[in-house]
Every structure is written in structure tokens, then in C-alpha cells.
Chimera marker file (.cmm) of the C-alpha trace (Angstrom):
<marker_set name="trace">
<marker id="1" x="31.294" y="5.481" z="23.459" r="1" g="1" b="0" radius="0.5"/>
<marker id="2" x="28.890" y="6.839" z="20.547" r="1" g="1" b="0" radius="0.5"/>
<marker id="3" x="26.876" y="4.482" z="18.894" r="1" g="1" b="0" radius="0.5"/>
<marker id="4" x="27.834" y="3.707" z="15.132" r="1" g="1" b="0" radius="0.5"/>
<marker id="5" x="26.275" y="1.397" z="12.498" r="1" g="1" b="0" radius="0.5"/>
<marker id="6" x="27.978" y="-0.196" z="9.379" r="1" g="1" b="0" radius="0.5"/>
<marker id="7" x="28.662" y="3.163" z="7.558" r="1" g="1" b="0" radius="0.5"/>
<marker id="8" x="30.283" y="4.681" z="10.454" r="1" g="1" b="0" radius="0.5"/>
<marker id="9" x="28.083" y="7.950" z="11.646" r="1" g="1" b="0" radius="0.5"/>
<marker id="10" x="27.709" y="9.142" z="15.123" r="1" g="1" b="0" radius="0.5"/>
<marker id="11" x="24.662" y="8.640" z="16.387" r="1" g="1" b="0" radius="0.5"/>
<marker id="12" x="22.911" y="12.191" z="15.795" r="1" g="1" b="0" radius="0.5"/>
<marker id="13" x="24.067" y="12.098" z="11.605" r="1" g="1" b="0" radius="0.5"/>
<marker id="14" x="21.905" y="8.604" z="12.001" r="1" g="1" b="0" radius="0.5"/>
<marker id="15" x="18.971" y="9.108" z="13.412" r="1" g="1" b="0" radius="0.5"/>
<marker id="16" x="16.529" y="10.999" z="11.030" r="1" g="1" b="0" radius="0.5"/>
<marker id="17" x="14.365" y="13.399" z="13.086" r="1" g="1" b="0" radius="0.5"/>
<marker id="18" x="15.069" y="16.112" z="10.959" r="1" g="1" b="0" radius="0.5"/>
<marker id="19" x="13.505" y="14.634" z="7.814" r="1" g="1" b="0" radius="0.5"/>
<marker id="20" x="10.109" y="16.526" z="7.151" r="1" g="1" b="0" radius="0.5"/>
<marker id="21" x="8.759" y="15.130" z="3.263" r="1" g="1" b="0" radius="0.5"/>
<marker id="22" x="6.702" y="17.487" z="1.982" r="1" g="1" b="0" radius="0.5"/>
<marker id="23" x="4.172" y="14.875" z="0.703" r="1" g="1" b="0" radius="0.5"/>
<marker id="24" x="2.844" y="11.464" z="2.297" r="1" g="1" b="0" radius="0.5"/>
<marker id="25" x="5.118" y="9.461" z="1.132" r="1" g="1" b="0" radius="0.5"/>
<marker id="26" x="3.973" y="6.160" z="-1.541" r="1" g="1" b="0" radius="0.5"/>
<marker id="27" x="3.769" y="2.328" z="-0.630" r="1" g="1" b="0" radius="0.5"/>
<marker id="28" x="5.704" y="0.449" z="-1.966" r="1" g="1" b="0" radius="0.5"/>
<marker id="29" x="3.489" y="-2.163" z="-4.194" r="1" g="1" b="0" radius="0.5"/>
<marker id="30" x="3.573" y="-5.220" z="-6.673" r="1" g="1" b="0" radius="0.5"/>
<marker id="31" x="0.709" y="-5.671" z="-9.289" r="1" g="1" b="0" radius="0.5"/>
<marker id="32" x="-0.111" y="-8.759" z="-11.729" r="1" g="1" b="0" radius="0.5"/>
<marker id="33" x="-2.958" y="-10.488" z="-13.408" r="1" g="1" b="0" radius="0.5"/>
<marker id="34" x="-3.617" y="-13.760" z="-12.902" r="1" g="1" b="0" radius="0.5"/>
<marker id="35" x="-7.130" y="-15.200" z="-13.883" r="1" g="1" b="0" radius="0.5"/>
<marker id="36" x="-9.453" y="-12.254" z="-14.646" r="1" g="1" b="0" radius="0.5"/>
<marker id="37" x="-8.126" y="-11.062" z="-11.395" r="1" g="1" b="0" radius="0.5"/>
<marker id="38" x="-5.289" y="-7.961" z="-10.861" r="1" g="1" b="0" radius="0.5"/>
<marker id="39" x="-3.898" y="-8.487" z="-7.590" r="1" g="1" b="0" radius="0.5"/>
<marker id="40" x="-2.124" y="-5.367" z="-5.443" r="1" g="1" b="0" radius="0.5"/>
<marker id="41" x="0.489" y="-6.512" z="-2.765" r="1" g="1" b="0" radius="0.5"/>
<marker id="42" x="2.361" y="-4.768" z="-0.407" r="1" g="1" b="0" radius="0.5"/>
<marker id="43" x="4.159" y="-5.095" z="2.402" r="1" g="1" b="0" radius="0.5"/>
<marker id="44" x="2.615" y="-3.082" z="5.884" r="1" g="1" b="0" radius="0.5"/>
<marker id="45" x="4.372" y="-4.463" z="8.836" r="1" g="1" b="0" radius="0.5"/>
<marker id="46" x="3.615" y="-3.130" z="11.909" r="1" g="1" b="0" radius="0.5"/>
<marker id="47" x="-0.153" y="-1.400" z="10.466" r="1" g="1" b="0" radius="0.5"/>
<marker id="48" x="-3.366" y="-2.843" z="12.212" r="1" g="1" b="0" radius="0.5"/>
<marker id="49" x="-6.472" y="-3.200" z="9.513" r="1" g="1" b="0" radius="0.5"/>
<marker id="50" x="-7.918" y="-0.537" z="11.627" r="1" g="1" b="0" radius="0.5"/>
<marker id="51" x="-5.337" y="2.001" z="9.916" r="1" g="1" b="0" radius="0.5"/>
<marker id="52" x="-5.866" y="1.186" z="6.493" r="1" g="1" b="0" radius="0.5"/>
<marker id="53" x="-8.011" y="3.235" z="4.317" r="1" g="1" b="0" radius="0.5"/>
<marker id="54" x="-8.961" y="1.151" z="1.063" r="1" g="1" b="0" radius="0.5"/>
<marker id="55" x="-11.160" y="2.738" z="-1.603" r="1" g="1" b="0" radius="0.5"/>
<marker id="56" x="-11.723" y="2.674" z="-5.184" r="1" g="1" b="0" radius="0.5"/>
<marker id="57" x="-12.739" y="5.371" z="-7.433" r="1" g="1" b="0" radius="0.5"/>
<marker id="58" x="-13.584" y="5.462" z="-11.241" r="1" g="1" b="0" radius="0.5"/>
<marker id="59" x="-10.887" y="1.897" z="-11.765" r="1" g="1" b="0" radius="0.5"/>
<marker id="60" x="-8.829" y="4.405" z="-9.037" r="1" g="1" b="0" radius="0.5"/>
<marker id="61" x="-7.291" y="1.968" z="-5.913" r="1" g="1" b="0" radius="0.5"/>
<marker id="62" x="-6.149" y="4.444" z="-3.276" r="1" g="1" b="0" radius="0.5"/>
<marker id="63" x="-4.596" y="2.710" z="-0.526" r="1" g="1" b="0" radius="0.5"/>
<marker id="64" x="-3.548" y="5.166" z="2.430" r="1" g="1" b="0" radius="0.5"/>
<marker id="65" x="-2.522" y="4.391" z="5.944" r="1" g="1" b="0" radius="0.5"/>
<marker id="66" x="-0.733" y="4.702" z="9.301" r="1" g="1" b="0" radius="0.5"/>
<marker id="67" x="1.911" y="3.237" z="10.852" r="1" g="1" b="0" radius="0.5"/>
<marker id="68" x="2.911" y="3.682" z="15.082" r="1" g="1" b="0" radius="0.5"/>
<marker id="69" x="5.769" y="3.643" z="16.622" r="1" g="1" b="0" radius="0.5"/>
<marker id="70" x="5.861" y="1.087" z="18.741" r="1" g="1" b="0" radius="0.5"/>
<marker id="71" x="7.581" y="3.427" z="21.985" r="1" g="1" b="0" radius="0.5"/>
<marker id="72" x="7.263" y="6.933" z="22.807" r="1" g="1" b="0" radius="0.5"/>
<marker id="73" x="9.989" y="9.332" z="21.656" r="1" g="1" b="0" radius="0.5"/>
<marker id="74" x="10.093" y="11.378" z="24.873" r="1" g="1" b="0" radius="0.5"/>
<marker id="75" x="11.043" y="7.600" z="26.889" r="1" g="1" b="0" radius="0.5"/>
<marker id="76" x="13.747" y="7.088" z="24.910" r="1" g="1" b="0" radius="0.5"/>
<marker id="77" x="17.054" y="7.429" z="23.602" r="1" g="1" b="0" radius="0.5"/>
<marker id="78" x="17.277" y="6.832" z="19.711" r="1" g="1" b="0" radius="0.5"/>
<marker id="79" x="20.092" y="5.406" z="18.855" r="1" g="1" b="0" radius="0.5"/>
<marker id="80" x="18.977" y="4.821" z="14.954" r="1" g="1" b="0" radius="0.5"/>
<marker id="81" x="16.255" y="5.684" z="13.598" r="1" g="1" b="0" radius="0.5"/>
<marker id="82" x="15.970" y="4.071" z="10.109" r="1" g="1" b="0" radius="0.5"/>
<marker id="83" x="12.583" y="2.536" z="10.137" r="1" g="1" b="0" radius="0.5"/>
<marker id="84" x="9.520" y="4.662" z="8.472" r="1" g="1" b="0" radius="0.5"/>
<marker id="85" x="6.633" y="5.377" z="10.834" r="1" g="1" b="0" radius="0.5"/>
<marker id="86" x="3.742" y="7.854" z="9.716" r="1" g="1" b="0" radius="0.5"/>
<marker id="87" x="1.485" y="7.972" z="6.902" r="1" g="1" b="0" radius="0.5"/>
<marker id="88" x="1.979" y="6.570" z="3.858" r="1" g="1" b="0" radius="0.5"/>
<marker id="89" x="-0.646" y="6.359" z="0.752" r="1" g="1" b="0" radius="0.5"/>
<marker id="90" x="-0.535" y="4.760" z="-2.757" r="1" g="1" b="0" radius="0.5"/>
<marker id="91" x="-2.473" y="5.732" z="-5.889" r="1" g="1" b="0" radius="0.5"/>
<marker id="92" x="-2.749" y="2.939" z="-9.106" r="1" g="1" b="0" radius="0.5"/>
<marker id="93" x="-5.282" y="3.542" z="-11.856" r="1" g="1" b="0" radius="0.5"/>
<marker id="94" x="-5.914" y="-0.277" z="-13.346" r="1" g="1" b="0" radius="0.5"/>
<marker id="95" x="-6.605" y="-0.037" z="-17.358" r="1" g="1" b="0" radius="0.5"/>
<marker id="96" x="-9.748" y="-2.873" z="-16.940" r="1" g="1" b="0" radius="0.5"/>
<marker id="97" x="-12.849" y="-3.091" z="-16.543" r="1" g="1" b="0" radius="0.5"/>
<marker id="98" x="-13.382" y="-3.338" z="-12.879" r="1" g="1" b="0" radius="0.5"/>
<marker id="99" x="-16.358" y="-5.629" z="-9.995" r="1" g="1" b="0" radius="0.5"/>
<marker id="100" x="-15.646" y="-2.762" z="-7.813" r="1" g="1" b="0" radius="0.5"/>
<marker id="101" x="-18.162" y="-4.754" z="-5.599" r="1" g="1" b="0" radius="0.5"/>
<marker id="102" x="-16.536" y="-8.315" z="-5.579" r="1" g="1" b="0" radius="0.5"/>
<marker id="103" x="-13.083" y="-6.675" z="-4.251" r="1" g="1" b="0" radius="0.5"/>
<marker id="104" x="-11.396" y="-8.375" z="-1.555" r="1" g="1" b="0" radius="0.5"/>
<marker id="105" x="-8.541" y="-7.139" z="0.868" r="1" g="1" b="0" radius="0.5"/>
<marker id="106" x="-7.034" y="-9.380" z="3.343" r="1" g="1" b="0" radius="0.5"/>
<marker id="107" x="-3.246" y="-8.661" z="5.731" r="1" g="1" b="0" radius="0.5"/>
<marker id="108" x="-1.615" y="-11.270" z="6.910" r="1" g="1" b="0" radius="0.5"/>
<marker id="109" x="1.613" y="-10.979" z="8.690" r="1" g="1" b="0" radius="0.5"/>
<marker id="110" x="2.172" y="-7.854" z="7.177" r="1" g="1" b="0" radius="0.5"/>
<marker id="111" x="1.618" y="-8.735" z="3.712" r="1" g="1" b="0" radius="0.5"/>
<marker id="112" x="-1.647" y="-6.749" z="2.153" r="1" g="1" b="0" radius="0.5"/>
<marker id="113" x="-3.527" y="-8.277" z="-0.542" r="1" g="1" b="0" radius="0.5"/>
<marker id="114" x="-6.485" y="-6.849" z="-2.761" r="1" g="1" b="0" radius="0.5"/>
<marker id="115" x="-7.751" y="-9.164" z="-5.118" r="1" g="1" b="0" radius="0.5"/>
<marker id="116" x="-9.794" y="-7.105" z="-8.086" r="1" g="1" b="0" radius="0.5"/>
<marker id="117" x="-12.000" y="-9.306" z="-10.059" r="1" g="1" b="0" radius="0.5"/>
<marker id="118" x="-12.352" y="-8.047" z="-13.837" r="1" g="1" b="0" radius="0.5"/>
<marker id="119" x="-15.355" y="-8.592" z="-15.543" r="1" g="1" b="0" radius="0.5"/>
<marker id="120" x="-15.156" y="-10.801" z="-18.755" r="1" g="1" b="0" radius="0.5"/>
<marker id="121" x="-16.298" y="-8.774" z="-21.819" r="1" g="1" b="0" radius="0.5"/>
<marker id="122" x="-17.167" y="-10.211" z="-25.175" r="1" g="1" b="0" radius="0.5"/>
<marker id="123" x="-15.491" y="-8.051" z="-27.788" r="1" g="1" b="0" radius="0.5"/>
<marker id="124" x="-17.995" y="-10.555" z="-30.524" r="1" g="1" b="0" radius="0.5"/>
<marker id="125" x="-21.030" y="-11.901" z="-30.609" r="1" g="1" b="0" radius="0.5"/>
<marker id="126" x="-23.818" y="-12.608" z="-32.811" r="1" g="1" b="0" radius="0.5"/>
<marker id="127" x="-26.649" y="-10.596" z="-32.382" r="1" g="1" b="0" radius="0.5"/>
<marker id="128" x="-30.151" y="-11.972" z="-33.610" r="1" g="1" b="0" radius="0.5"/>
<marker id="129" x="-32.356" y="-9.826" z="-36.030" r="1" g="1" b="0" radius="0.5"/>
<marker id="130" x="-36.120" y="-10.943" z="-34.842" r="1" g="1" b="0" radius="0.5"/>
<marker id="131" x="-38.654" y="-10.492" z="-37.137" r="1" g="1" b="0" radius="0.5"/>
<marker id="132" x="-41.386" y="-7.377" z="-35.926" r="1" g="1" b="0" radius="0.5"/>
<link id1="1" id2="2" r="1" g="1" b="0" radius="0.2"/>
<link id1="2" id2="3" r="1" g="1" b="0" radius="0.2"/>
<link id1="3" id2="4" r="1" g="1" b="0" radius="0.2"/>
<link id1="4" id2="5" r="1" g="1" b="0" radius="0.2"/>
<link id1="5" id2="6" r="1" g="1" b="0" radius="0.2"/>
<link id1="6" id2="7" r="1" g="1" b="0" radius="0.2"/>
<link id1="7" id2="8" r="1" g="1" b="0" radius="0.2"/>
<link id1="8" id2="9" r="1" g="1" b="0" radius="0.2"/>
<link id1="9" id2="10" r="1" g="1" b="0" radius="0.2"/>
<link id1="10" id2="11" r="1" g="1" b="0" radius="0.2"/>
<link id1="11" id2="12" r="1" g="1" b="0" radius="0.2"/>
<link id1="12" id2="13" r="1" g="1" b="0" radius="0.2"/>
<link id1="13" id2="14" r="1" g="1" b="0" radius="0.2"/>
<link id1="14" id2="15" r="1" g="1" b="0" radius="0.2"/>
<link id1="15" id2="16" r="1" g="1" b="0" radius="0.2"/>
<link id1="16" id2="17" r="1" g="1" b="0" radius="0.2"/>
<link id1="17" id2="18" r="1" g="1" b="0" radius="0.2"/>
<link id1="18" id2="19" r="1" g="1" b="0" radius="0.2"/>
<link id1="19" id2="20" r="1" g="1" b="0" radius="0.2"/>
<link id1="20" id2="21" r="1" g="1" b="0" radius="0.2"/>
<link id1="21" id2="22" r="1" g="1" b="0" radius="0.2"/>
<link id1="22" id2="23" r="1" g="1" b="0" radius="0.2"/>
<link id1="23" id2="24" r="1" g="1" b="0" radius="0.2"/>
<link id1="24" id2="25" r="1" g="1" b="0" radius="0.2"/>
<link id1="25" id2="26" r="1" g="1" b="0" radius="0.2"/>
<link id1="26" id2="27" r="1" g="1" b="0" radius="0.2"/>
<link id1="27" id2="28" r="1" g="1" b="0" radius="0.2"/>
<link id1="28" id2="29" r="1" g="1" b="0" radius="0.2"/>
<link id1="29" id2="30" r="1" g="1" b="0" radius="0.2"/>
<link id1="30" id2="31" r="1" g="1" b="0" radius="0.2"/>
<link id1="31" id2="32" r="1" g="1" b="0" radius="0.2"/>
<link id1="32" id2="33" r="1" g="1" b="0" radius="0.2"/>
<link id1="33" id2="34" r="1" g="1" b="0" radius="0.2"/>
<link id1="34" id2="35" r="1" g="1" b="0" radius="0.2"/>
<link id1="35" id2="36" r="1" g="1" b="0" radius="0.2"/>
<link id1="36" id2="37" r="1" g="1" b="0" radius="0.2"/>
<link id1="37" id2="38" r="1" g="1" b="0" radius="0.2"/>
<link id1="38" id2="39" r="1" g="1" b="0" radius="0.2"/>
<link id1="39" id2="40" r="1" g="1" b="0" radius="0.2"/>
<link id1="40" id2="41" r="1" g="1" b="0" radius="0.2"/>
<link id1="41" id2="42" r="1" g="1" b="0" radius="0.2"/>
<link id1="42" id2="43" r="1" g="1" b="0" radius="0.2"/>
<link id1="43" id2="44" r="1" g="1" b="0" radius="0.2"/>
<link id1="44" id2="45" r="1" g="1" b="0" radius="0.2"/>
<link id1="45" id2="46" r="1" g="1" b="0" radius="0.2"/>
<link id1="46" id2="47" r="1" g="1" b="0" radius="0.2"/>
<link id1="47" id2="48" r="1" g="1" b="0" radius="0.2"/>
<link id1="48" id2="49" r="1" g="1" b="0" radius="0.2"/>
<link id1="49" id2="50" r="1" g="1" b="0" radius="0.2"/>
<link id1="50" id2="51" r="1" g="1" b="0" radius="0.2"/>
<link id1="51" id2="52" r="1" g="1" b="0" radius="0.2"/>
<link id1="52" id2="53" r="1" g="1" b="0" radius="0.2"/>
<link id1="53" id2="54" r="1" g="1" b="0" radius="0.2"/>
<link id1="54" id2="55" r="1" g="1" b="0" radius="0.2"/>
<link id1="55" id2="56" r="1" g="1" b="0" radius="0.2"/>
<link id1="56" id2="57" r="1" g="1" b="0" radius="0.2"/>
<link id1="57" id2="58" r="1" g="1" b="0" radius="0.2"/>
<link id1="58" id2="59" r="1" g="1" b="0" radius="0.2"/>
<link id1="59" id2="60" r="1" g="1" b="0" radius="0.2"/>
<link id1="60" id2="61" r="1" g="1" b="0" radius="0.2"/>
<link id1="61" id2="62" r="1" g="1" b="0" radius="0.2"/>
<link id1="62" id2="63" r="1" g="1" b="0" radius="0.2"/>
<link id1="63" id2="64" r="1" g="1" b="0" radius="0.2"/>
<link id1="64" id2="65" r="1" g="1" b="0" radius="0.2"/>
<link id1="65" id2="66" r="1" g="1" b="0" radius="0.2"/>
<link id1="66" id2="67" r="1" g="1" b="0" radius="0.2"/>
<link id1="67" id2="68" r="1" g="1" b="0" radius="0.2"/>
<link id1="68" id2="69" r="1" g="1" b="0" radius="0.2"/>
<link id1="69" id2="70" r="1" g="1" b="0" radius="0.2"/>
<link id1="70" id2="71" r="1" g="1" b="0" radius="0.2"/>
<link id1="71" id2="72" r="1" g="1" b="0" radius="0.2"/>
<link id1="72" id2="73" r="1" g="1" b="0" radius="0.2"/>
<link id1="73" id2="74" r="1" g="1" b="0" radius="0.2"/>
<link id1="74" id2="75" r="1" g="1" b="0" radius="0.2"/>
<link id1="75" id2="76" r="1" g="1" b="0" radius="0.2"/>
<link id1="76" id2="77" r="1" g="1" b="0" radius="0.2"/>
<link id1="77" id2="78" r="1" g="1" b="0" radius="0.2"/>
<link id1="78" id2="79" r="1" g="1" b="0" radius="0.2"/>
<link id1="79" id2="80" r="1" g="1" b="0" radius="0.2"/>
<link id1="80" id2="81" r="1" g="1" b="0" radius="0.2"/>
<link id1="81" id2="82" r="1" g="1" b="0" radius="0.2"/>
<link id1="82" id2="83" r="1" g="1" b="0" radius="0.2"/>
<link id1="83" id2="84" r="1" g="1" b="0" radius="0.2"/>
<link id1="84" id2="85" r="1" g="1" b="0" radius="0.2"/>
<link id1="85" id2="86" r="1" g="1" b="0" radius="0.2"/>
<link id1="86" id2="87" r="1" g="1" b="0" radius="0.2"/>
<link id1="87" id2="88" r="1" g="1" b="0" radius="0.2"/>
<link id1="88" id2="89" r="1" g="1" b="0" radius="0.2"/>
<link id1="89" id2="90" r="1" g="1" b="0" radius="0.2"/>
<link id1="90" id2="91" r="1" g="1" b="0" radius="0.2"/>
<link id1="91" id2="92" r="1" g="1" b="0" radius="0.2"/>
<link id1="92" id2="93" r="1" g="1" b="0" radius="0.2"/>
<link id1="93" id2="94" r="1" g="1" b="0" radius="0.2"/>
<link id1="94" id2="95" r="1" g="1" b="0" radius="0.2"/>
<link id1="95" id2="96" r="1" g="1" b="0" radius="0.2"/>
<link id1="96" id2="97" r="1" g="1" b="0" radius="0.2"/>
<link id1="97" id2="98" r="1" g="1" b="0" radius="0.2"/>
<link id1="98" id2="99" r="1" g="1" b="0" radius="0.2"/>
<link id1="99" id2="100" r="1" g="1" b="0" radius="0.2"/>
<link id1="100" id2="101" r="1" g="1" b="0" radius="0.2"/>
<link id1="101" id2="102" r="1" g="1" b="0" radius="0.2"/>
<link id1="102" id2="103" r="1" g="1" b="0" radius="0.2"/>
<link id1="103" id2="104" r="1" g="1" b="0" radius="0.2"/>
<link id1="104" id2="105" r="1" g="1" b="0" radius="0.2"/>
<link id1="105" id2="106" r="1" g="1" b="0" radius="0.2"/>
<link id1="106" id2="107" r="1" g="1" b="0" radius="0.2"/>
<link id1="107" id2="108" r="1" g="1" b="0" radius="0.2"/>
<link id1="108" id2="109" r="1" g="1" b="0" radius="0.2"/>
<link id1="109" id2="110" r="1" g="1" b="0" radius="0.2"/>
<link id1="110" id2="111" r="1" g="1" b="0" radius="0.2"/>
<link id1="111" id2="112" r="1" g="1" b="0" radius="0.2"/>
<link id1="112" id2="113" r="1" g="1" b="0" radius="0.2"/>
<link id1="113" id2="114" r="1" g="1" b="0" radius="0.2"/>
<link id1="114" id2="115" r="1" g="1" b="0" radius="0.2"/>
<link id1="115" id2="116" r="1" g="1" b="0" radius="0.2"/>
<link id1="116" id2="117" r="1" g="1" b="0" radius="0.2"/>
<link id1="117" id2="118" r="1" g="1" b="0" radius="0.2"/>
<link id1="118" id2="119" r="1" g="1" b="0" radius="0.2"/>
<link id1="119" id2="120" r="1" g="1" b="0" radius="0.2"/>
<link id1="120" id2="121" r="1" g="1" b="0" radius="0.2"/>
<link id1="121" id2="122" r="1" g="1" b="0" radius="0.2"/>
<link id1="122" id2="123" r="1" g="1" b="0" radius="0.2"/>
<link id1="123" id2="124" r="1" g="1" b="0" radius="0.2"/>
<link id1="124" id2="125" r="1" g="1" b="0" radius="0.2"/>
<link id1="125" id2="126" r="1" g="1" b="0" radius="0.2"/>
<link id1="126" id2="127" r="1" g="1" b="0" radius="0.2"/>
<link id1="127" id2="128" r="1" g="1" b="0" radius="0.2"/>
<link id1="128" id2="129" r="1" g="1" b="0" radius="0.2"/>
<link id1="129" id2="130" r="1" g="1" b="0" radius="0.2"/>
<link id1="130" id2="131" r="1" g="1" b="0" radius="0.2"/>
<link id1="131" id2="132" r="1" g="1" b="0" radius="0.2"/>
</marker_set>
């Protein structure tokens, strides 16, 4: 009996082995601001810290990574393949004055959280004039 998924496709139609994206898939993220910090959060289940590359250049945050399969394709008969395995990336431009020296990234239970402090810039200030 052929394996059938919930949408009743045959096992050959269920495998996405022929799927070849033109670009590296984009990582999905949530971005929010709290207490003079920008937070970027994403689920990266199955990704090890050494397989993440996070950098910032001119207020553009770049996240690149690799999610490796926990099994070998040659050793197994794939019945259904819906999980994404391989490279992913995301670039986010942040329109704030960022304190790039204080950026932190944590990976906990498959959730990546990047904390980016924002410099407080005073728009108005009194300037004292000195007598020369």
C-alpha cells in the first residue's frame, strides 16, 4: 500500500526532491522594539550555533545559516518530505542609530533572538556660549 498524506497524494508526489529554488530561502522573522532595543526573533529548529552567520553592515542585519538533515537520503526511502533542509538567509535594514558593539545573539530551544541596542540621540539641547 502506498503511503498517503492528508491531502491524498501518492508518495512520489509528496516528496519534494525535485524542488530547486532559484534563491536561498528567506528566514522568517519577527522584529520588535522595546526599551531602546530592537529584537529580531526567528525559529531555527535543528540549526547549531556554528551553522549560523550573523553580521551587521551599514544598519543591515544579515542572518545566514544551514539546517542539516539528521539522516542520509541514500540510506532511507523517503515517504514524505515537508521539512526544509539546506541554506537559508535574511537581510533586514533597521532605520535607527544602532550600537553595533553591544549586539547580542542567543539560541535557546531552537529560537534565535538577536538584541540590538539603539543609541539615544537627543534632538534638542541647550548649547552654552563661552566668552573668548
